[in-house]
C-alpha positions in Angstrom: 33.7 259.3 106.2 34.4 259.7 102.4 31.4 257.4 101.7 29.3 259.4 104.1 30.2 262.7 102.3 29.5 261.1 98.9 26.1 259.9 100.2 25.0 263.3 101.6 26.2 265.0 98.4 23.4 263.1 96.6 20.9 263.2 99.4 21.5 265.5 102.4 19.4 263.3 104.7 21.1 260.1 103.6 22.6 259.6 107.0 19.4 260.0 108.9 17.8 257.0 110.5 14.1 256.3 109.8 13.1 258.1 113.0 15.2 261.2 112.1 13.8 261.2 108.5 10.2 261.1 109.9 10.8 264.1 112.2 12.6 266.0 109.5 9.8 265.4 107.0 7.2 266.5 109.6 9.2 269.7 110.2 9.2 268.9 113.9 11.4 271.3 116.0 12.8 271.6 119.5 14.1 274.6 121.5 16.3 275.4 124.5 16.4 278.8 126.1 17.9 280.4 129.2 18.9 283.7 130.6 22.6 284.5 131.2 24.8 286.8 133.1 27.0 287.0 130.1 26.8 289.6 127.3 27.0 288.3 123.7 28.0 289.8 120.4 28.1 288.1 117.0 31.6 286.8 117.4 31.1 285.4 121.0 27.8 283.8 120.0 29.5 282.2 116.9 32.3 280.8 119.2 29.7 279.3 121.5 28.0 277.7 118.5 31.3 276.3 117.2 31.8 274.7 120.7 28.3 273.3 120.6 28.8 271.7 117.1 32.1 270.1 118.3 30.1 268.5 121.2 27.1 267.5 119.0 28.5 266.7 115.5 25.1 265.6 114.2 24.4 269.3 113.8 26.6 269.2 110.7 24.2 266.8 109.0 21.1 267.2 106.9 21.5 270.2 104.6 22.8 270.9 101.1 26.6 271.2 101.1 26.9 269.5 104.5 30.4 268.2 105.5 29.5 265.7 108.3 31.7 266.2 111.3 33.6 269.2 110.0 33.5 272.6 111.7 31.4 275.3 110.1 33.2 278.2 108.3 32.5 281.7 109.6 30.0 282.6 107.0 27.8 279.6 108.0 28.1 280.6 111.7 27.1 284.2 110.9 24.1 283.0 108.9 22.7 280.8 111.7 23.3 283.2 114.6 21.7 286.5 115.4 22.0 289.1 118.2 19.5 291.8 119.0 19.5 294.6 121.6 16.4 294.9 123.8 15.4 297.4 126.6 13.9 294.7 128.9 13.3 291.0 129.1 9.5 291.4 129.6 7.7 288.5 127.9 10.8 286.3 127.3 11.2 283.5 126.7 7.6 283.0 125.6 7.6 285.8 123.0 10.4 283.9 121.2 8.7 280.5 121.0 7.2 279.4 117.7 7.0 276.5 115.2 10.5 277.5 114.0 9.5 276.8 110.4 12.2 279.3 109.2 14.8 276.6 110.0 13.8 274.8 106.8 13.6 277.8 104.5 17.2 277.7 103.4 18.3 274.3 102.1 21.9 275.3 102.1 22.1 276.1 105.8 22.3 273.8 108.9 19.0 272.8 110.5 19.3 274.9 113.6 19.6 278.5 114.7 21.0 280.3 117.8 19.7 283.7 118.9 20.6 286.1 121.7 18.8 289.1 123.0 21.1 291.5 125.0 19.8 294.1 127.5 20.8 297.6 126.3 21.7 298.9 129.8 23.5 295.8 131.1 22.2 293.3 133.7 18.8 293.8 135.2 17.9 293.5 138.9 18.1 289.7 138.6 21.6 289.8 137.1 20.3 288.8 133.6 22.3 290.4 130.8 21.1 288.3 127.9 18.7 285.6 126.9 19.8 282.7 124.6 17.7 280.4 122.4 18.7 277.3 120.4 16.2 276.1 117.9 16.7 273.0 115.9 15.1 270.4 113.8 14.1 267.5 116.1 15.9 265.2 113.7 19.2 266.5 115.1 18.6 266.9 118.8 16.5 265.3 121.6 16.1 266.1 125.3 19.1 264.0 126.4 21.3 266.0 124.0 20.2 269.3 125.5 20.9 267.9 129.0 24.4 266.8 128.0 25.2 270.1 126.3 24.2 272.1 129.4 26.9 270.1 131.2 29.4 270.9 128.4 29.5 267.1 127.7 29.6 265.3 124.4 26.2 264.8 122.8 27.4 262.6 120.0 25.2 259.6 119.5 27.1 256.7 117.9 24.9 253.6 117.4 22.1 253.5 120.0 20.6 250.1 119.2 22.0 247.0 120.7 22.5 244.6 117.8 23.6 241.8 120.2 20.2 241.9 121.9 18.1 240.6 118.9 14.4 240.2 119.2 13.1 236.8 118.2 12.3 236.6 114.5 8.6 236.0 115.3 8.4 239.2 117.4 10.2 241.2 114.7 7.9 239.9 112.0 4.8 240.7 114.0 6.0 244.2 114.9 7.1 244.9 111.4 3.6 243.8 110.1 2.0 246.1 112.7 4.2 248.9 111.5 3.0 248.6 107.9 -0.6 248.2 109.1 -0.3 251.3 111.2 1.1 253.2 108.3 -1.8 252.4 106.0 -4.4 252.9 108.7 -2.9 256.3 109.5 -2.8 257.3 105.9 -6.4 256.4 105.4 -7.7 257.9 108.6 -5.6 261.0 108.2 -7.2 261.7 104.8 -10.7 261.3 106.4 -10.3 262.7 109.9 -7.3 265.2 109.8 -8.5 268.5 111.3 -7.9 271.9 109.8 -4.8 273.7 110.9 -5.6 275.4 114.2 -4.3 278.5 115.9 -1.3 277.5 118.0 0.1 278.9 121.2 3.2 278.6 123.4 3.7 279.1 127.1 6.3 278.3 129.8 5.9 277.9 133.5 8.6 277.5 136.2 7.9 275.6 139.4 10.2 275.1 142.3 11.4 271.5 142.6 11.1 271.4 146.4 7.3 272.1 146.1 6.8 269.1 143.7 9.0 266.8 145.8 7.2 267.7 149.0 3.7 267.3 147.5 4.6 264.0 145.8 5.8 262.7 149.1 2.6 263.9 150.8 0.4 262.2 148.2 2.5 259.1 148.0 3.1 259.3 144.3 6.1 259.7 141.9 7.1 263.2 141.0 6.6 262.5 137.3 3.1 261.2 138.0 2.3 264.4 140.0 3.5 266.5 137.1 1.6 264.5 134.5 -1.5 264.8 136.7 -1.2 268.5 137.4 -0.9 269.3 133.7 -3.6 267.0 132.3 -6.1 267.8 135.2 -5.6 271.6 134.9 -5.8 271.6 131.1 -8.9 269.4 131.1 -10.8 271.6 133.4 -13.5 270.9 136.1 -17.2 270.2 135.9 -19.2 269.0 132.9 -17.2 270.9 130.3 -13.9 269.2 129.5 -11.2 270.5 127.2 -9.2 267.4 126.5 -11.5 264.5 127.1 -14.7 263.7 129.1 -13.8 260.2 130.0 -10.2 259.1 129.3 -7.2 261.3 128.4 -5.1 259.6 125.8 -1.4 260.5 126.4 2.0 259.4 125.1 4.9 260.0 127.4 8.6 259.5 126.9 11.5 258.2 129.0 15.0 256.9 128.6 15.6 253.2 128.8 19.0 251.5 128.9 17.7 248.1 127.8 18.2 248.6 124.1 17.6 246.0 121.4 18.3 245.4 117.7 15.0 247.0 116.6 15.7 250.3 118.4 16.5 253.4 116.4 20.3 253.9 115.9 20.1 257.6 116.7 17.4 258.4 119.3 17.8 257.3 122.9 14.2 258.2 123.8 11.4 255.6 124.2 7.7 256.4 123.9 4.9 254.8 125.9 1.1 254.9 125.6 -1.1 255.7 128.6 -4.8 256.3 129.2 -5.7 258.4 132.3 -9.3 258.0 133.4 -10.9 261.5 134.0 -11.8 262.2 137.7 -12.9 265.4 139.2 -11.1 264.9 142.6 -7.4 265.6 142.0 -6.1 263.4 144.8 -7.9 260.3 143.4 -6.8 261.3 139.9 -3.1 261.7 140.6 -3.0 258.3 142.4 -4.8 256.7 139.5 -2.2 258.3 137.1 0.6 256.9 139.4 -0.9 253.4 139.3 -1.3 253.6 135.5 2.3 254.7 135.0 3.6 252.0 137.4 1.6 249.4 135.6 2.9 250.4 132.2 6.5 250.4 133.3 6.3 247.0 135.0 5.3 245.5 131.7 7.3 245.4 128.4 8.1 249.0 127.6 9.7 248.3 124.3 6.9 247.1 122.0 5.1 250.4 121.4 8.4 252.1 120.4 9.4 249.2 118.2 6.0 249.4 116.4 6.5 253.1 115.9 10.0 252.5 114.6 8.6 250.0 112.1 6.0 252.6 111.0 8.8 255.1 110.4 10.7 252.6 108.3 7.6 251.6 106.2 6.6 255.2 105.7 10.1 256.0 104.4 10.0 253.0 102.1 6.6 254.1 100.8 7.8 257.7 100.3 10.6 256.3 98.0 8.0 254.6 95.9 5.4 257.4 96.0 7.1 260.7 96.9 3.7 262.4 97.4 3.1 260.3 100.5 2.9 261.2 103.3 0.7 264.1 102.4 -0.1 267.3 104.4 -3.2 265.8 105.9 -1.1 262.9 107.3 1.0 265.3 109.3 -2.1 267.0 110.8 -3.5 263.7 112.1 -2.4 262.8 115.6 -4.2 259.5 116.0 -6.6 260.8 118.6 -3.8 261.5 121.1 -4.9 264.3 123.5 -1.4 265.2 124.8 2.2 264.2 124.7 4.1 264.5 128.0 7.9 264.6 127.7 10.2 264.4 130.7 13.7 265.2 129.6 16.8 264.4 131.7 17.9 266.9 134.4 19.5 270.0 133.0 22.3 271.2 135.2 24.7 273.8 133.9 28.4 273.0 134.1 31.5 274.0 132.1 32.2 276.6 129.3 29.1 275.8 127.2 26.7 277.2 129.7 28.9 279.5 131.7 26.8 282.3 133.1 23.4 280.7 132.4 21.0 280.8 135.2 17.8 278.9 136.1 15.1 278.4 135.2 16.1 276.5 132.0 13.5 276.0 129.3 13.4 273.1 126.8 10.5 272.1 124.6 9.2 270.9 121.2 6.7 271.6 118.4 5.0 268.8 116.4 2.2 269.5 113.9 -1.2 269.5 115.6 0.1 267.7 118.7 -0.4 269.2 122.2 2.9 268.9 124.0 4.1 269.6 127.5 7.8 269.1 128.1 9.1 268.9 131.6 12.7 270.2 132.1 14.1 269.7 135.6 17.1 271.8 136.8 18.6 272.1 140.2 16.0 274.4 141.7 13.2 274.5 139.1 11.2 272.3 136.8 10.0 274.2 133.8 6.8 273.2 132.0 7.0 274.1 128.3 3.7 274.1 126.4 3.1 273.9 122.7 -0.6 273.4 122.1 -3.8 274.6 120.5 -4.4 278.2 121.4 -7.6 277.4 123.2 -5.7 275.4 125.8 -3.1 278.1 126.6 -5.3 280.1 129.0 -5.6 277.0 131.1 -1.9 276.8 131.8 -2.4 279.3 134.6 -4.6 276.7 136.3 -1.6 274.4 136.8 0.0 276.5 139.5 -3.5 277.4 141.0 -4.2 273.6 141.3 -0.8 273.1 142.9 -1.5 275.8 145.5 -4.9 274.3 146.2 -3.6 270.7 146.8 -0.7 271.9 149.0 -3.3 273.4 151.3 -5.5 270.3 151.6 -5.2 267.7 154.3 -4.5 264.4 152.5 -4.6 260.9 153.9 -1.1 259.2 153.5 -0.8 256.8 150.6 1.6 254.0 150.0 3.2 254.3 146.5 3.5 251.2 144.3 7.2 250.1 143.9 9.0 251.4 140.9 12.2 253.4 140.1 11.7 257.1 140.3 13.3 258.6 137.1 13.4 262.2 138.2 16.4 262.7 140.4 
């Protein structure tokens, strides 16, 4: 621990893995928000944050003056928490959602903030007395941490890679070479093709889980395939004019995988996969094609894409040490032609003192520079869809539930689903 403190005294991000460093440099952020029957003031909110830090000690890392693993003094808690009084909750939580760039303004404060809005006249007709939001650098928290914290469980990471499961040297060499090649290709292409910064928007949508489960069974597809298809089909639009892609929607999606290896990141549990969904006007055909695509990907090796990405993070960090001006701003605005990122986080089910009084729906999402993202957050009764995307796509979010209504009314021929493990329980 003494060595760790000495390291962070010289470089606050010294303990970050290459993946963490990349997300920190990109100013990527995540959020969790929920309504509560509890009323908060500055002291009670500070106490809740102290409990959260005890369960997720990584929140003490990454800023000037950090004491890794140590509780925050009161002046730090006061600086990163805020309480406001509101008349009603109209527009929440969407009106709170943003890029959260303010997290990085103060180098001497932790890389997260916790906010509460308390209703002036007490609980409303739905029993909601307050709404809470946690905003953090993505370098410190991922979806599985949010799921653990809602259960009042430890979200400490330890070492996530499995050093005993070593990839063959030839595979490691090839993947490392691909990582360096990807880095240079991205740097060149970003400086040629990076778009201008675009107007950005945020939206949330809550769907009842029983509707998705019933429709997935009716269509003979996995629930996550149904959710992926609903979002991409609705956002893309119908007819000749398409908003994401006319032929193939390029998507990345994430999942947790327990088969770790030595090339995995030591902090993050998540694994990313690449998918291409062929555009079809008929939704039933489309969702079944999406389901087949997802099944095909997951029946193959699901580690190689993430290992290449990890190698790119490592090579980019090495390059940054040699040439601090790289990566430049254009690099962060380049998304490699990816139309959308679909993130399915583990189920969020409130339990214990951390989330006492919180009520569903629960919202959890992310912002990455110039990347359209939809984060799916399942609870007991609801799945929330949390959108961070170009402003021009936000109006199409309303089409998701309209599409769901339409398909529920249709007579559909039963379909046998390809065998696979359904991750959404």
